[in-house]
N, C-alpha and C positions, 0 to 999 in steps of 0.2 A: 439360472437357478434360483429357486424360491426359498424363502426363510420367514423368519418373524422377528421384529424388533424386540429386541429384551430392554433396552433402556434408551433413554433420550434426555439430553441435559440442554435446554433451549439456550442457556446461559452461553455456554460454550459452542453450541451448534454441533456437538458431535454424540456418537450414541455408538450400540452395539446390536449386531443382529446375528441370531442363532439360525445359521443356514440348514437346509433341509439336509446337509451330508454331516451335519453332527459338528460343523466347526464354526466357530464365533469369529465374526468379521467387525472389525469397526470401519465407521462411515462417517461423514462431515454433511452438514446441510446443504452443501454446493454440491454433493452428488444424488441429490432426491431430484427426480425431473419435475418441471413446473405441470400444474393440473392435476396433481394426482392428489392422495386424500391427505388426512391430517397425521403427521409423524406424532406417534404415540406407542407406547409399550404395547404390544400385543397384536399390531398390525401386521399383516402379513405383506409380503412385498416380494417382486421379482427384481434381481440384481446380477450386476456380471463380477465375478470374483476377480481380484489382481491381488495374488498373493493372499494377507489377511485382511485387505481392504475391500469394501464393498463399493461398486462404482453404476453409474446408470441405472438407479433404484428407483423403480416404478411401484408405488403404494397401490394395492389390488382394491378393487371395490368391495364392499361388503366384508371387509375384514372383521372378524370376530372379537369382541370386547377381550383385554386380556385377562388370563383366569386370575382366580385370588392371592397364588404364589407370586405370579409375575407381576402383579399389581403393587404387593408388599415389597419386592425386591425393588422394584422401580421407585417408590416412596422412599425406602431407603436411601437410595442413590441419591435423590434429588437432595434428600434432609441431610445428607453428608457432605453434598457438594453446593448446589446451586442455592438450599436453603438456609446456608451459612454456618457460621461455628456453633458446634454443641458441644459446650463445655463437659456433660456429664458423659457422652460416648466418647471425648478424645483422652480425658485425664482419669477415669475410674476404671477402665475396661482395657484389659489385653487383648482383647477379639478384634479382629477385623483390620483394616488398613487407615493409615492417615496421609492426609497428602502434605505437601511442603508447607503451603500456606497456612494450614491448620497447625503444623508442627510449630512453626516460628511463634505462632499468637499463644500457643500454649507454654512454650519456652520462657518468652517474656513476661507472661503473668507469672510463672513459679518464679523467676528471677526476681521480679519486683517483690513478691512476697515474701522471698528468703532475704532480699536487702532490709525490709522494714522488720522482720524477726529477728535479724540481728541486734537490734536495739531494745530487744524486749529480754530480759535475762529470766531463766529457768523455763517460764512458759514458751518463749519462742525457740529455745533450744528443742523440747519435746514436739512442736510444731514442724520444727525443722526437718526432724527424722522422721515423721510422717510425710513430708513432701517427697522422701524416696518413693513412695507407691507411685504417685502421679508422674514422676520424672521417669520412672521405670514404663510405667505405661505408654507415655508418648513417644519414648524411643524404641520399644518393641514394636509398635504399630506402625511408626515410619520405615522400620526394617522389613515389616510384612509388606507394607507397600512397593518396597524397593525389590520385592521378592527374596528378600532374605530372612537367615532363620534370626528369631527372637536373640538367640543364646550370642549372638554378637555383641549385646548390650553390655555384657561383661567386658568389654574390651579396656573403656576406662577406668572400669573397677579396679582390673588387674592391673593397668599403668600405676593407679595410686598406691597399689599395696606395694610393687614392685621399687617404687620412688621412696615409698617411706622405708622400706628396709635398706635401699641406699643411703638415706640418711643416716639412718641410725648406726650402719656399719661404718660410715664415714667417721661418725663423732667417736666412735668406740675404738676404730683403729688408730685415731689421733691422740687419744688420750693413753692407749694402751702403748703403742711405740714411743710416745715423747711426753711420758707424765711430768719429769721435771720441768718441761716447758709450760705446762699447764698451771704446775703449782706456782711458778714465779710469775706467771700472768704475761707471758711473752705475749706480744700481738702478734708476731708472724705466726706463731703455732696457731693463732685463731683463726687468721687469716686462710693458712692454709687449708683447715678444715672446713671453713665458710666455702671455699670455694669447691671442695669435695661434694658437699652437701647441695651446690646449685646444680648438681648432675643428676641428684634426686628429684629437685624441684622442675628441672627441664623435663624428664622423662613423664613425671605427671601432668604438666601444662601443655607440652607439645602435643602428646598422644591425645589428650582430653580434646584439645582444639581440633585438629585434624580429624577427630572422629565426628565431631559436631559438625563440621563443614561438609564432611562426607554425606551423612544422613540429611542434612538440612539443605545442601543443593543437588545432589541425585534426584533425576525426576521418577516419577511413579513408573513402575512396570505397567506396560500396555494391556490392556484387558483385563480380563478376570486371572486369577492365581491360587493357589491352593488356600490363601487366606481370606478370601473374599473378591467381591465386586471391584473395579477401579474405582476409587473416590471421586475421580474427576469424569467418569462417565466414558473413558477413551477405551 
């Protein structure tokens, strides 16, 4: 079968071929037969498809240069992967996909900034609120990279709300059911209330941690998806 190379990352040695059957196939450098032309976006190739992988790839002589749109797409892929970390693309936009490595870089930067801002009164609080945007941006794009809807980003926020109401409910219930003990400052009543409050904190902490590990460990969805090209070029 024949097709055209859509993208190729020389760092990872992987790329994507658009077959003449309108199906996209992933490939590795080892699948390209020696003695052919240069592996570059826009090059015409002959290959043997095995599932969604291209094997026995032969780059055809006299392949035309990539069209402007293909070159732009390839440049975007290289910039987003082999070109290094792009601060603006990662933290300020909700469009596209974000690979695991760049997600963790962004997350650690935002964590460090949040810790520093915690020591700055008033202004630090205002800036911390503004950090909600980049935190949501990296989360949504990481979900996109996994092939998931960005709406899954509400999971930890919903857990925080549920946990908060559990804490408020535990305090209110303890005071309402045993007001005399609180008036007498009974330590046993305070300990019982504290135990109930820990359930709310556990919901917030455990759900948040589980969600972070889920999006931070899950690999990228192979190939292009409805959110854009694979940032790893696979």
